[in-house]
Every structure is written in structure tokens, then in C-alpha cells.
C-alpha positions as CSV (number, residue, x, y, z in Angstrom):
1,M,21.7,-66.7,17.5
2,G,21.7,-70.0,15.5
3,K,22.4,-73.7,15.7
4,E,26.0,-74.9,16.1
5,I,26.7,-78.1,14.3
6,A,29.2,-80.6,15.5
7,V,31.4,-82.7,13.1
8,K,29.9,-85.9,14.5
9,E,26.6,-85.0,12.9
10,F,28.4,-85.1,9.5
11,V,30.9,-88.0,9.6
12,P,29.4,-91.0,7.7
13,A,31.8,-93.7,8.8
14,E,34.4,-94.6,11.4
15,G,38.0,-94.1,10.5
16,V,37.7,-90.8,8.7
17,D,38.2,-87.2,10.0
18,F,35.8,-85.6,7.6
19,G,32.2,-85.9,6.5
20,I,30.4,-85.3,3.2
21,G,26.9,-84.4,2.5
22,E,25.0,-83.8,-0.8
23,G,21.5,-82.7,-1.5
24,I,19.1,-80.3,-3.2
25,N,17.7,-77.3,-1.3
26,N,14.6,-75.4,-2.3
27,S,13.7,-73.8,1.0
28,G,16.9,-72.3,2.5
29,Y,18.6,-73.0,5.8
30,H,18.7,-71.0,9.1
31,L,21.8,-69.3,10.4
32,H,24.2,-71.8,11.9
33,A,27.8,-72.4,12.7
34,H,30.2,-75.4,12.9
35,N,33.1,-76.5,15.0
36,Y,34.9,-77.6,11.8
37,C,35.8,-76.1,8.4
38,E,33.2,-76.7,5.7
39,L,34.0,-76.7,2.0
40,C,31.0,-76.1,-0.2
41,F,30.6,-76.8,-3.9
42,V,27.5,-75.7,-5.9
43,V,26.8,-78.5,-8.4
44,S,23.7,-76.8,-9.9
45,G,20.8,-74.5,-9.2
46,S,21.0,-71.1,-7.5
47,G,20.5,-69.5,-4.1
48,T,21.6,-66.7,-1.7
49,H,24.2,-67.3,0.9
50,I,23.9,-65.2,4.1
51,F,27.3,-64.5,5.7
52,N,28.3,-61.8,8.2
53,G,25.1,-59.8,7.5
54,A,25.7,-59.7,3.8
55,L,24.0,-61.7,1.0
56,Y,25.9,-63.4,-1.8
57,S,24.4,-65.0,-5.0
58,L,25.4,-68.6,-5.6
59,E,25.3,-70.5,-8.9
60,Q,26.7,-73.6,-10.5
61,G,30.5,-74.0,-10.0
62,D,30.9,-71.8,-7.0
63,V,33.3,-73.0,-4.3
64,F,33.7,-71.4,-0.9
65,S,34.7,-72.4,2.7
66,I,33.3,-71.6,6.1
67,K,35.7,-71.6,8.9
68,G,34.8,-72.8,12.4
69,E,32.3,-70.6,14.3
70,Q,31.3,-68.4,11.4
71,Y,27.5,-68.1,11.2
72,H,25.9,-68.4,7.8
73,G,22.7,-69.6,6.2
74,Y,20.9,-69.9,2.9
75,K,17.7,-68.3,1.4
76,D,15.9,-68.0,-2.0
77,C,17.1,-71.5,-3.0
78,R,16.1,-72.8,-6.4
79,E,17.1,-76.4,-6.9
80,L,20.3,-75.6,-5.2
81,R,22.4,-78.7,-5.2
82,L,25.3,-78.6,-2.8
83,Y,28.2,-80.8,-1.9
84,N,29.4,-80.0,1.7
85,I,32.5,-81.4,3.2
86,A,33.1,-81.1,6.9
87,I,36.8,-81.2,7.7
88,E,38.3,-81.5,11.1
89,H,41.7,-79.8,11.8
90,K,43.3,-83.2,12.5
91,C,42.4,-84.1,8.9
92,T,44.4,-81.2,7.4
93,D,47.2,-81.7,9.9
94,K,48.2,-84.8,7.9
95,L,49.1,-82.7,4.9
96,N,52.7,-81.8,4.2
97,G,54.1,-78.3,4.7
98,E,54.1,-77.4,1.1
99,V,50.3,-77.5,1.0
100,K,49.7,-76.0,4.5
101,D,52.1,-73.1,3.9
102,S,50.5,-72.1,0.6
103,E,48.4,-68.9,0.4
104,G,45.4,-70.8,-1.0
105,F,45.3,-73.2,2.0
106,K,45.4,-70.3,4.4
107,V,42.5,-68.6,2.5
108,L,40.4,-71.7,2.7
109,F,41.2,-73.1,6.2
110,E,42.7,-70.6,8.5
111,G,41.0,-68.0,10.6
112,G,37.8,-68.1,12.7
113,K,34.7,-66.2,13.3
114,S,36.6,-62.9,13.2
115,S,37.4,-63.4,9.5
116,D,35.3,-60.9,7.7
117,D,35.7,-61.8,4.0
118,F,33.6,-64.3,2.3
119,L,35.8,-65.6,-0.5
120,Y,34.4,-67.8,-3.2
121,K,35.4,-68.7,-6.7
122,K,33.5,-70.0,-9.7
123,F,34.8,-73.0,-11.6
124,E,33.8,-74.0,-15.1
125,G,34.6,-76.6,-17.8
126,E,37.5,-78.9,-17.0
127,K,38.1,-77.5,-13.5
128,Y,34.5,-78.0,-12.6
129,G,34.8,-81.6,-13.8
130,V,37.9,-82.1,-11.6
131,I,36.1,-81.0,-8.4
132,F,32.9,-82.8,-9.2
133,G,34.7,-86.0,-10.1
134,L,36.7,-86.0,-6.8
135,L,33.6,-85.4,-4.7
136,E,31.7,-88.1,-6.5
137,S,34.6,-90.5,-5.9
138,I,34.6,-89.8,-2.2
139,Q,30.8,-90.3,-2.0
140,Y,31.0,-93.5,-3.9
141,E,33.8,-95.0,-1.6
142,L,31.9,-94.0,1.6
143,N,28.7,-95.4,0.2
144,F,30.0,-98.8,-0.8
145,K,32.9,-99.3,1.6
146,E,34.9,-101.7,-0.6
147,E,38.3,-102.9,0.4
148,G,40.7,-99.9,0.7
149,Y,38.0,-97.3,0.7
150,L,39.4,-95.3,3.6
151,T,42.8,-94.9,1.9
152,L,41.1,-93.9,-1.3
153,C,38.9,-91.4,0.5
154,E,41.8,-89.7,2.1
155,S,43.7,-89.7,-1.2
156,Y,40.8,-88.0,-3.1
157,L,40.3,-85.5,-0.3
158,T,44.0,-84.6,-0.4
159,Q,43.8,-84.1,-4.1
160,L,40.8,-81.9,-3.7
161,V,42.4,-79.8,-1.0
162,C,45.6,-79.4,-3.0
163,F,43.8,-78.5,-6.2
164,L,41.6,-75.9,-4.4
165,S,44.5,-74.4,-2.4
166,R,46.4,-73.9,-5.7
167,E,43.4,-72.2,-7.3
168,F,42.5,-70.0,-4.4
169,G,46.1,-69.0,-4.0
170,E,46.1,-67.8,-7.5
171,R,42.9,-65.9,-6.8
172,K,44.4,-64.1,-3.9
173,Q,47.5,-63.0,-5.8
174,R,45.3,-61.6,-8.5
175,N,42.8,-59.9,-6.3
176,P,44.2,-57.9,-3.3
177,R,41.3,-55.5,-3.3
178,S,39.8,-56.8,0.0
179,A,43.0,-55.9,1.7
180,I,42.9,-52.3,0.3
181,L,39.4,-52.0,1.6
182,A,39.9,-53.7,5.0
183,D,39.8,-50.4,7.0
184,T,36.7,-49.2,5.2
185,V,34.8,-52.4,5.6
186,K,35.8,-52.6,9.3
187,Y,34.5,-49.0,9.8
188,I,31.2,-49.9,8.0
189,K,30.7,-53.0,10.1
190,Q,31.4,-51.1,13.3
191,N,29.0,-48.3,12.4
192,P,26.3,-49.9,10.2
193,A,23.5,-47.4,11.3
194,K,25.6,-44.3,10.7
195,Q,24.9,-42.1,7.8
196,M,27.9,-42.4,5.4
197,T,28.9,-40.8,2.2
198,S,30.9,-42.3,-0.6
199,Q,33.5,-39.6,-0.1
200,E,33.9,-40.4,3.6
201,L,34.3,-44.1,2.8
202,A,36.7,-43.5,-0.1
203,D,38.8,-41.2,2.2
204,I,39.3,-44.1,4.7
205,A,40.6,-46.2,1.8
206,H,42.7,-43.3,0.5
207,L,41.0,-43.6,-2.9
208,S,39.0,-41.4,-5.1
209,V,35.3,-42.0,-4.9
210,R,35.1,-43.4,-8.5
211,H,38.0,-45.8,-7.9
212,F,36.7,-46.8,-4.5
213,I,33.2,-47.7,-5.8
214,R,34.8,-49.7,-8.7
215,I,37.1,-51.8,-6.7
216,F,34.5,-52.3,-3.9
217,K,32.1,-53.8,-6.5
218,E,35.0,-56.0,-7.8
219,A,35.9,-57.2,-4.3
220,Y,32.4,-57.7,-2.8
221,N,30.2,-58.2,-5.9
222,D,28.1,-55.4,-4.6
223,T,27.9,-51.6,-4.4
224,P,28.9,-49.9,-1.1
225,A,25.3,-48.7,-0.7
226,N,23.8,-52.2,-1.1
227,Y,26.5,-53.7,1.2
228,I,25.5,-51.2,4.0
229,L,21.8,-51.9,3.4
230,K,22.3,-55.6,3.9
231,L,24.2,-55.1,7.1
232,R,21.4,-52.8,8.4
233,L,18.7,-55.3,7.5
234,E,20.6,-58.1,9.2
235,M,21.0,-55.9,12.3
236,A,17.3,-55.1,12.2
237,R,16.4,-58.7,11.9
238,N,18.3,-59.5,15.1
239,I,16.8,-56.6,17.1
240,L,13.3,-57.4,15.9
241,K,13.6,-61.0,17.1
242,D,14.7,-59.7,20.6
243,G,11.1,-58.3,20.8
244,Q,11.9,-55.2,22.9
245,Y,11.3,-52.5,20.2
246,N,8.6,-51.8,17.6
247,V,9.2,-51.5,13.9
248,C,9.6,-47.7,13.8
249,E,12.1,-47.8,16.7
250,V,14.1,-50.5,15.0
251,S,14.1,-48.6,11.7
252,G,15.7,-45.6,13.3
253,M,18.2,-47.7,15.3
254,C,19.5,-49.3,12.2
255,G,20.0,-46.2,10.2
256,F,16.8,-46.0,8.1
257,K,15.3,-42.5,7.8
258,Y,11.9,-43.7,6.9
259,S,10.1,-46.8,8.3
260,N,8.1,-47.4,5.1
261,Y,11.3,-47.7,3.1
262,F,12.7,-50.0,5.8
263,S,9.7,-52.3,5.7
264,K,9.8,-52.4,1.9
265,M,13.5,-53.4,1.9
266,F,13.1,-55.9,4.7
267,K,10.3,-57.7,2.9
268,K,12.3,-57.7,-0.3
269,A,15.3,-59.3,1.5
270,Y,13.5,-61.8,3.8
271,G,10.1,-62.4,2.2
272,V,8.1,-61.1,5.2
273,T,7.4,-57.7,6.7
274,P,9.3,-56.6,9.8
275,K,6.1,-56.8,11.9
276,A,5.4,-60.4,10.7
277,Y,9.0,-61.4,11.4
278,K,8.9,-59.9,14.9
279,N,5.8,-61.8,15.7
280,S,6.9,-65.2,14.3
281,D,7.7,-68.1,16.5
282,D,11.1,-69.2,15.2
283,G,12.4,-66.4,13.1
284,I,13.6,-68.8,10.4
285,L,14.0,-67.1,7.0
286,Q,11.8,-68.3,4.3
């Protein structure tokens, strides 16, 4: 499926239970998973995040978390500068109950590969500065290792986790839409190749079609049709790499009525035709 990354590949120094990485990406990164929770902060630039078969646009100020064993990747990166923090469970275990019991902390750190929602939040102005400043401080201490640097690193990380937990807790209280749509999204993911109507999906959510489409766009930053299309393309990508079926067969298996349309959408999403992708050696998205 993809590469699984261990926390030891990330940890920069002995004595800390987390690691930090920072860099600029212009090429993307293949699907992979971790055995730790990863906090990500977009410093600048833009790109596309691949998560659970769906694509999410990233830009400056976006913050999101990836729980252990959730496969994700990046594509269409344009000077995408990211800060990534790999956090082991024993690191967050040190926090007091007030923080760990908060809704925001649960959103950021709890759950595993079965968690379907990709939750992220954009920070601007002063709040962007708070996050960036704490990350820069952690990086500085780990780079120069002056007296007391481990204590300061843990202090800065605690401040960051507390700040983000508060912010994501407020986000969840204001936006319960993903919970309303949970049954519908589950149905879509269980039947991505099935022909679905807006009325059918709205009925599952017990909403009118107009209301369903509106809150779906607010919750997932996409229309239901595009969300289903992305799931089908990701499904097709995995089947193509298996090598057992030709492009026309895969097109039908994934719910596309016309193979020409499938090929057009596949190339638009991944930058290569289905046939070229099927015949590639590594299947890494460009």
C-alpha cells in the first residue's frame, strides 16, 4: 500500500518523545503511514493532501493531524513549506487531565486508521504567529542544544498542544456537520462504484437535497459528486497498480460509465493516464 514510518526516523535527539521536521516540497510525497500522531502546519506555499481517497487543498496557515496508521500523501506541491511534529503517545500521556479530556485534544490525537474525517483549520494573523513562534522555538532548542533545552522543548510542545486543543475544540463545537453526514459518508465509502443520486444520499442524512448539498460542501470543502469522483479515482488507482485488469475493466469496476471520461479525470487528478500509471514501475504520484 505505502510506506510505514516509525517515530525513530523522526526523533532528532535523545531524551525527547517527539520529533520535528521542516522543509519545502515541490514534488509531492507517496502514500505512507506512521506509528505515531503527526501534527502538520503549513508555513507557506500550497499543495494537495491525499487522505482516505479524497483530495484536500492546503495553503498557508492550515493545521491538521494524522493519527497512527492513517495513510496519506501529497501532490501538486508548489513551494509547500511544512512543519511536521511526530508525537508518541507517551509524550501526550504527560499532559494533565484538563487537556486530555478536552474535545479539541480528542479531535487531534485520538482515533486510528478507522477515523474517516480529515479535520483541519486555517490560522491567520496573531494565531498563525503563535503557532509558528512555538515551532521555531522548538527547532532552535533542538538544533543548538543549550543548557535546559529538553525542558524548554517539552514546555513549548505543551503550549502548542494546549493552544491547538483549545482551537480545535471550538471548531468542533461550531461545526457538527460531519456528525450529521456520518451515515451518508459511510454509505458512500462502502459503495463508491454504485450509481447514487443526490436524493438518495440526502435521504440517508434525513435532509432535503438542497440542505444536504450545502452542509456537505461546508463540512468537506467539496460537492458530493466531486467527493465520490475522488474516491472512485483512488479506488481505480489501487486496482490499476495490481495489474490484473485493463483500463476499460477498471473504469467499469469503479463506477465510470465511459472509459474516456475516466481516463480524462484520472489524468487530471494524478498527472498521468491510467494506462501509463498501470505500466509504471513504482506508482508514485507525480
